[in-house]
C-alpha positions as CSV (number, residue, x, y, z in Angstrom):
1,M,-104.9,-41.8,27.7
2,T,-101.9,-43.4,29.2
3,R,-100.8,-44.9,25.9
4,F,-101.0,-41.5,24.2
5,R,-98.9,-39.9,26.9
6,I,-96.2,-42.8,26.4
7,S,-96.2,-42.5,22.6
8,S,-95.6,-38.6,23.0
9,I,-92.7,-39.2,25.3
10,L,-91.0,-41.7,22.8
11,V,-91.4,-39.3,20.0
12,L,-89.8,-36.5,22.1
13,V,-87.0,-38.7,22.9
14,A,-86.3,-39.7,19.4
15,T,-86.6,-36.2,18.2
16,S,-84.0,-35.0,20.6
17,W,-81.5,-37.6,19.9
18,W,-81.7,-36.9,16.1
19,C,-81.2,-33.3,16.5
20,A,-78.1,-34.0,18.9
21,S,-76.7,-36.3,16.1
22,C,-77.2,-33.3,13.5
23,G,-75.4,-30.9,15.9
24,S,-72.6,-33.0,16.4
25,N,-72.1,-33.8,12.7
26,T,-72.2,-29.9,12.1
27,N,-69.5,-29.1,14.8
28,S,-67.3,-32.0,13.2
29,S,-67.4,-30.3,9.9
30,T,-66.6,-26.9,11.2
31,K,-63.6,-28.1,13.2
32,A,-62.3,-30.1,10.0
33,Q,-62.5,-26.9,8.0
34,A,-60.7,-24.9,10.6
35,S,-57.9,-27.4,10.8
36,A,-57.1,-27.4,7.1
37,P,-53.6,-25.6,6.3
38,T,-53.6,-22.3,4.4
39,A,-50.8,-20.9,2.0
40,P,-48.9,-18.3,3.8
41,T,-48.9,-14.7,2.1
42,V,-45.2,-13.6,1.1
43,E,-44.2,-10.2,0.2
44,V,-42.4,-10.3,-3.2
45,T,-40.4,-7.5,-5.3
46,K,-39.0,-7.7,-8.8
47,V,-35.3,-8.4,-9.7
48,A,-34.1,-5.2,-11.1
49,S,-31.1,-4.6,-13.7
50,K,-29.1,-1.4,-13.8
51,K,-25.5,-0.3,-14.1
52,L,-23.6,-0.1,-10.8
53,S,-22.5,3.4,-10.0
54,I,-21.3,4.0,-6.5
55,T,-18.2,5.1,-4.5
56,T,-16.1,3.3,-2.0
57,R,-13.3,4.4,0.1
58,L,-9.6,3.3,-0.7
59,P,-6.3,4.3,1.0
60,G,-3.8,6.1,-1.0
61,E,-0.5,7.8,-0.9
62,L,0.6,11.2,-2.1
63,Q,4.1,11.2,-3.7
64,A,6.3,14.0,-5.2
65,Y,5.8,14.2,-9.1
66,E,9.5,14.2,-9.4
67,V,12.2,13.3,-6.7
68,V,16.0,13.5,-7.2
69,A,18.5,12.5,-4.6
70,V,21.6,14.7,-5.2
71,F,24.9,13.1,-5.1
72,P,28.2,14.8,-6.1
73,K,29.8,13.4,-9.2
74,V,33.4,13.6,-7.8
75,T,34.9,13.1,-4.4
76,A,35.2,16.4,-2.8
77,Y,34.9,18.6,0.4
78,V,31.8,20.7,0.9
79,D,33.0,24.5,0.8
80,S,29.6,26.0,1.3
81,I,25.8,25.1,1.2
82,S,23.1,27.6,0.9
83,V,20.0,25.6,1.1
84,D,18.3,23.6,4.1
85,R,15.4,21.4,4.6
86,G,12.1,23.1,3.4
87,S,14.1,25.8,1.2
88,R,12.4,26.4,-2.2
89,V,14.7,26.3,-5.1
90,G,14.5,27.2,-8.9
91,A,15.9,25.0,-11.7
92,G,19.6,25.6,-11.9
93,Q,20.0,27.5,-8.7
94,L,23.1,27.0,-6.9
95,M,22.8,24.9,-3.8
96,A,26.3,23.9,-2.7
97,R,29.8,24.5,-3.7
98,L,32.4,21.8,-3.6
99,V,36.2,22.0,-3.4
100,A,38.6,19.2,-4.8
101,P,42.3,20.2,-5.1
102,E,43.2,17.3,-7.2
103,V,40.7,18.6,-9.9
104,A,42.5,21.8,-9.9
105,A,45.8,20.1,-10.5
106,Q,44.3,18.1,-13.2
107,R,43.1,21.2,-15.0
108,A,46.5,22.7,-14.7
109,E,48.1,19.7,-16.2
110,A,45.7,19.4,-19.0
111,Q,46.2,23.2,-19.8
112,S,50.1,22.7,-20.0
113,K,49.7,19.7,-22.2
114,L,47.2,21.7,-24.5
115,Q,49.7,24.6,-24.7
116,A,52.6,22.2,-25.6
117,A,50.4,20.6,-28.2
118,E,49.4,23.8,-29.8
119,A,53.3,25.0,-29.9
120,Q,54.3,21.7,-31.5
121,R,51.4,22.2,-34.0
122,A,52.7,25.8,-34.7
123,E,56.2,24.6,-35.2
124,A,55.0,21.8,-37.6
125,E,52.9,24.3,-39.6
126,A,56.1,26.6,-40.0
127,K,58.4,23.7,-41.2
128,L,55.8,22.5,-43.5
129,A,55.4,26.1,-44.8
130,S,59.4,26.4,-45.4
131,D,59.8,22.9,-46.9
132,Q,56.8,23.6,-49.3
133,S,58.4,26.8,-50.3
134,T,61.8,25.1,-50.9
135,Y,60.0,22.3,-53.0
136,D,58.2,24.9,-55.0
137,R,61.4,26.7,-56.0
138,L,63.2,23.6,-56.9
139,K,60.3,22.5,-59.0
140,N,60.3,25.6,-60.9
141,A,64.1,25.6,-61.4
142,S,63.7,21.8,-62.6
143,A,61.9,23.2,-65.5
144,T,65.4,24.3,-67.0
145,P,67.3,21.2,-67.8
146,G,70.4,20.5,-65.8
147,V,69.7,23.4,-63.1
148,V,68.4,20.9,-60.4
149,A,69.2,17.3,-60.0
150,G,66.2,15.1,-60.0
151,N,67.2,13.5,-56.8
152,D,67.0,16.8,-54.9
153,L,63.6,17.6,-56.1
154,E,62.4,14.1,-54.9
155,V,64.1,14.7,-51.4
156,A,62.4,18.1,-51.1
157,Q,58.9,16.5,-51.9
158,R,59.5,13.8,-49.3
159,A,60.2,16.3,-46.7
160,V,57.1,18.2,-47.6
161,D,55.1,14.8,-47.4
162,A,56.7,14.1,-43.8
163,D,56.0,17.7,-42.6
164,R,52.4,17.3,-43.7
165,A,51.9,14.0,-41.7
166,R,53.6,15.4,-38.7
167,L,51.4,18.4,-38.8
168,E,48.2,16.2,-38.9
169,A,49.7,14.3,-36.0
170,M,50.2,17.5,-34.0
171,R,46.8,18.7,-34.9
172,G,45.3,15.2,-33.3
173,S,47.2,15.8,-30.3
174,A,46.3,19.4,-29.7
175,E,42.6,18.2,-30.2
176,A,43.1,15.4,-27.6
177,A,44.7,18.0,-25.2
178,K,41.7,20.3,-25.8
179,S,39.2,17.6,-25.1
180,A,41.0,16.6,-22.0
181,L,41.0,20.2,-20.7
182,K,37.1,20.4,-21.6
183,S,36.7,17.2,-19.5
184,V,38.4,18.6,-16.4
185,A,36.4,21.8,-16.9
186,E,33.3,19.7,-16.9
187,I,34.5,18.1,-13.8
188,E,35.1,21.3,-12.2
189,G,31.5,22.2,-13.1
190,Y,30.3,19.4,-11.1
191,L,31.7,21.1,-8.1
192,L,29.0,23.6,-8.3
193,V,25.7,21.6,-7.1
194,R,22.6,22.9,-8.9
195,A,18.9,22.3,-8.4
196,P,17.7,20.0,-11.2
197,F,14.2,21.7,-11.3
198,D,11.9,23.9,-9.4
199,G,11.2,22.2,-6.2
200,V,11.6,22.0,-2.4
201,V,14.6,20.6,-0.6
202,T,13.2,17.9,1.7
203,E,16.5,16.5,2.9
204,R,20.0,17.9,3.9
205,N,22.7,15.5,5.2
206,V,25.9,17.4,4.9
207,H,27.4,20.6,6.3
208,P,30.5,22.7,5.2
209,G,33.8,20.6,5.6
210,S,31.9,17.2,5.0
211,L,33.8,14.8,2.5
212,V,31.2,13.6,0.0
213,G,31.4,11.3,-3.0
214,P,29.4,9.8,-5.7
215,A,26.6,7.2,-5.0
216,N,27.9,3.6,-4.5
217,S,25.6,2.0,-7.4
218,A,26.8,-1.5,-6.2
219,S,25.7,-1.3,-2.6
220,G,23.1,1.6,-3.0
221,T,24.0,2.5,0.7
222,A,25.3,6.1,0.0
223,T,23.6,9.1,1.6
224,P,22.7,11.7,-0.8
225,M,23.7,15.4,0.1
226,L,20.4,16.8,-0.6
227,R,17.0,15.6,-1.9
228,V,14.8,17.8,-4.0
229,E,11.2,17.2,-4.6
230,K,8.8,18.6,-7.2
231,T,5.6,19.4,-5.2
232,D,3.5,21.8,-7.3
233,T,2.1,18.8,-8.8
234,L,1.6,15.5,-6.7
235,R,0.9,11.9,-7.7
236,L,-1.7,10.2,-5.8
237,V,-0.9,6.4,-6.0
238,I,-4.1,4.2,-5.2
239,P,-3.8,0.3,-5.0
240,V,-7.1,-0.5,-6.4
241,P,-8.5,-4.0,-5.6
242,E,-9.0,-6.1,-8.6
243,K,-12.8,-6.0,-8.3
244,Y,-12.8,-2.5,-8.7
245,S,-10.6,-2.2,-11.4
246,A,-13.0,-2.3,-14.3
247,G,-14.5,0.8,-15.8
248,M,-11.5,3.0,-15.0
249,N,-10.8,5.8,-17.6
250,V,-7.9,8.2,-17.8
251,G,-9.3,11.8,-17.2
252,T,-11.8,10.8,-14.6
253,K,-11.9,13.2,-11.6
254,V,-11.6,11.5,-8.3
255,E,-12.1,13.2,-4.7
256,F,-10.1,12.6,-1.6
257,S,-9.5,13.9,1.8
258,V,-6.5,14.0,4.2
259,P,-6.3,13.9,7.9
260,A,-4.5,17.4,7.9
261,F,-7.5,19.0,6.6
262,P,-10.6,16.7,7.7
263,S,-13.3,19.4,6.6
264,Q,-11.9,19.8,3.1
265,T,-12.1,17.9,-0.1
266,F,-9.5,17.7,-2.7
267,A,-9.6,16.2,-6.2
268,G,-7.2,14.7,-8.9
269,T,-7.5,13.3,-12.3
270,I,-6.6,9.7,-13.2
271,A,-3.4,10.2,-15.2
272,R,-1.8,6.6,-15.4
273,I,-3.2,3.0,-14.9
274,A,-0.8,0.1,-14.5
275,H,-2.9,-2.4,-16.5
276,S,-1.4,-5.0,-14.3
277,V,-2.3,-6.5,-11.1
278,D,0.2,-7.1,-8.2
279,V,0.0,-10.9,-7.6
280,K,1.0,-10.4,-4.0
281,T,-1.7,-7.8,-3.1
282,R,-4.2,-8.5,-5.9
283,T,-4.3,-4.7,-6.5
284,M,-3.8,-2.3,-9.7
285,P,-1.7,0.8,-9.0
286,V,-3.4,3.9,-10.4
287,E,-1.8,7.4,-10.4
288,L,-3.8,10.6,-10.2
289,D,-2.3,13.9,-10.9
290,V,-3.1,16.5,-8.0
291,L,-2.4,20.2,-8.6
292,N,-0.8,21.6,-5.3
293,G,0.1,25.2,-6.4
294,D,-0.8,26.4,-2.9
295,G,1.5,24.0,-1.3
296,R,-1.1,22.7,1.4
297,L,-0.6,19.0,0.3
298,S,2.7,17.2,1.1
299,S,4.3,14.0,-0.3
300,G,4.0,11.0,2.1
301,M,0.4,12.0,3.3
302,F,-2.1,9.0,3.3
303,P,-5.6,10.4,1.8
304,E,-8.8,8.4,2.0
305,V,-9.8,8.3,-1.7
306,L,-13.7,8.3,-2.8
307,W,-13.1,5.8,-5.6
308,P,-15.9,5.4,-8.2
309,V,-17.0,1.8,-8.7
310,R,-18.4,1.3,-12.2
311,R,-19.6,-1.7,-14.3
312,T,-19.3,-1.7,-18.0
313,E,-22.7,-3.9,-18.2
314,P,-25.9,-3.8,-16.2
315,T,-26.0,-6.1,-13.4
316,L,-28.9,-7.5,-11.2
317,F,-30.0,-6.0,-8.0
318,V,-32.4,-7.2,-5.1
319,P,-33.0,-5.9,-1.7
320,V,-30.3,-6.8,0.8
321,S,-33.1,-8.5,2.9
322,A,-33.9,-10.8,0.0
323,V,-30.6,-12.5,0.3
324,A,-30.5,-15.5,2.8
325,R,-27.5,-17.2,4.1
326,T,-26.9,-20.7,5.6
327,T,-23.6,-22.5,6.1
328,E,-24.1,-24.3,2.9
329,A,-25.4,-21.7,0.6
330,T,-26.2,-18.1,-0.2
331,F,-29.7,-17.9,-2.1
332,V,-32.7,-15.8,-2.8
333,I,-36.2,-17.2,-2.7
334,R,-37.9,-16.9,-6.3
335,I,-41.7,-17.2,-6.4
336,R,-43.0,-18.9,-9.6
337,D,-46.7,-19.9,-10.1
338,G,-47.2,-19.5,-6.3
339,N,-44.4,-22.0,-5.5
340,T,-41.0,-21.3,-4.0
341,E,-37.5,-21.9,-5.4
342,W,-34.0,-21.6,-3.9
343,V,-31.7,-19.9,-6.4
344,N,-28.0,-19.8,-5.2
345,V,-26.3,-16.5,-6.0
346,Q,-23.2,-14.6,-5.3
347,T,-23.3,-11.1,-3.9
348,G,-21.5,-8.1,-5.2
349,E,-21.7,-4.5,-4.2
350,L,-24.1,-2.7,-2.1
351,D,-26.1,0.3,-3.6
352,G,-28.1,1.9,-1.1
353,K,-30.6,-0.7,0.2
354,S,-30.0,-3.1,-2.7
355,I,-27.3,-5.5,-3.4
356,E,-25.7,-7.0,-6.6
357,V,-26.6,-10.6,-7.1
358,F,-25.1,-13.0,-9.7
359,G,-26.6,-16.4,-10.4
360,G,-29.7,-17.9,-12.1
361,L,-31.9,-14.9,-11.9
362,R,-33.3,-12.8,-14.6
363,E,-34.6,-9.2,-14.9
364,G,-38.3,-9.2,-13.7
365,D,-38.4,-12.5,-11.7
366,E,-40.2,-12.2,-8.4
367,V,-38.2,-12.9,-5.3
368,A,-39.3,-12.8,-1.6
369,V,-38.4,-9.5,0.0
370,R,-37.4,-11.2,3.2
371,G,-35.2,-14.3,2.3
372,T,-35.1,-17.1,5.1
373,D,-34.3,-20.8,5.2
374,E,-37.6,-21.3,7.0
375,L,-39.4,-20.8,3.7
376,R,-38.7,-24.1,2.2
377,A,-38.3,-24.7,-1.4
378,G,-41.3,-26.2,-3.0
379,S,-43.6,-24.6,-0.7
380,H,-47.1,-23.1,-1.9
381,V,-47.5,-19.3,-1.1
382,V,-49.6,-16.4,-1.9
383,A,-47.4,-13.7,-3.5
384,K,-48.1,-10.0,-2.5
385,Q,-46.3,-7.1,-4.1
386,A,-44.3,-5.2,-1.6
387,A,-45.2,-1.6,-1.1
388,E,-41.6,-0.2,-1.3
389,A,-40.1,1.1,-4.5
390,A,-38.3,-1.3,-6.8
391,P,-34.7,-2.3,-5.8
392,G,-32.0,0.1,-6.6
393,K,-34.6,3.2,-6.8
């Protein structure tokens, strides 16, 4: 009996030890499985291709379509002036009257010379007519032998030739005197200052009694009498940055606004493109024609232009969040066969929630929606298609 009880106890102890060993092995296997690393899940989206079509805001300047600084062509005194700053004038309208006593004296002298030349020409014509008549009679008489000496006929002929030459000279002198008088008359016409075109007087710098003179072309410092601007059509000059200069077409309508009318939008049409980039500013001047029949806009205003940015060819787009930046590179994370790749890119323009990228990408490539340098290249991930719409939609 005692031996049986001892054997039973030994069997129970052995069984307990074996069960404890089995339990220990099971827990170790579970812990090992729990500690094994799992691949992270990364949301991805496809690289989209489309033509960029956005607008950006650029500064511009409104200029008069035509501007003329009015200078007198002769030195004179202002006798009267009938316009002032802000006056509207028509083409050919008299704006100022000048007086120049020396011009009047020159006209009188030129007229006197013309009269003298005309009198001398008339005298030469009369003498030619008289000598021609004498020559004709002598020639007719010489037909009868011995009536007229041959020498007398020759003298009469030479007199006619001399008269004819003198008459030609007198005619030349008369024409020269007439041209001189016409020149003085034209100079007198310059004393009447007229508007060059329909426009607005934007500057007046003289008053009656002022001494005025021609512009000093050498120094360029002379002050004009008046300045007239044509404002029914304005030029909107826009310095377009080099990166926005592609895709511009003459005739394209462009909208803009001005601080004077903040709640209104105006429009102009691209009329002239410089096709040359300023090496200092890296911009290309572009001019728009702006109709201004109501006169609300003025030259010198600085509009804000909604400039259309276009690409001639489609470009690639990814979500803005897909672009990662470090001190060394700008990149997106491409997912291929469950592995990550860092692809260096250059960014372009924003289009909503998408951004242009240029680099080693292709349309349809899958990239991580959220680019970060924490996701190292060569990592194994599980790609999950993002729920949002494709880039650029």
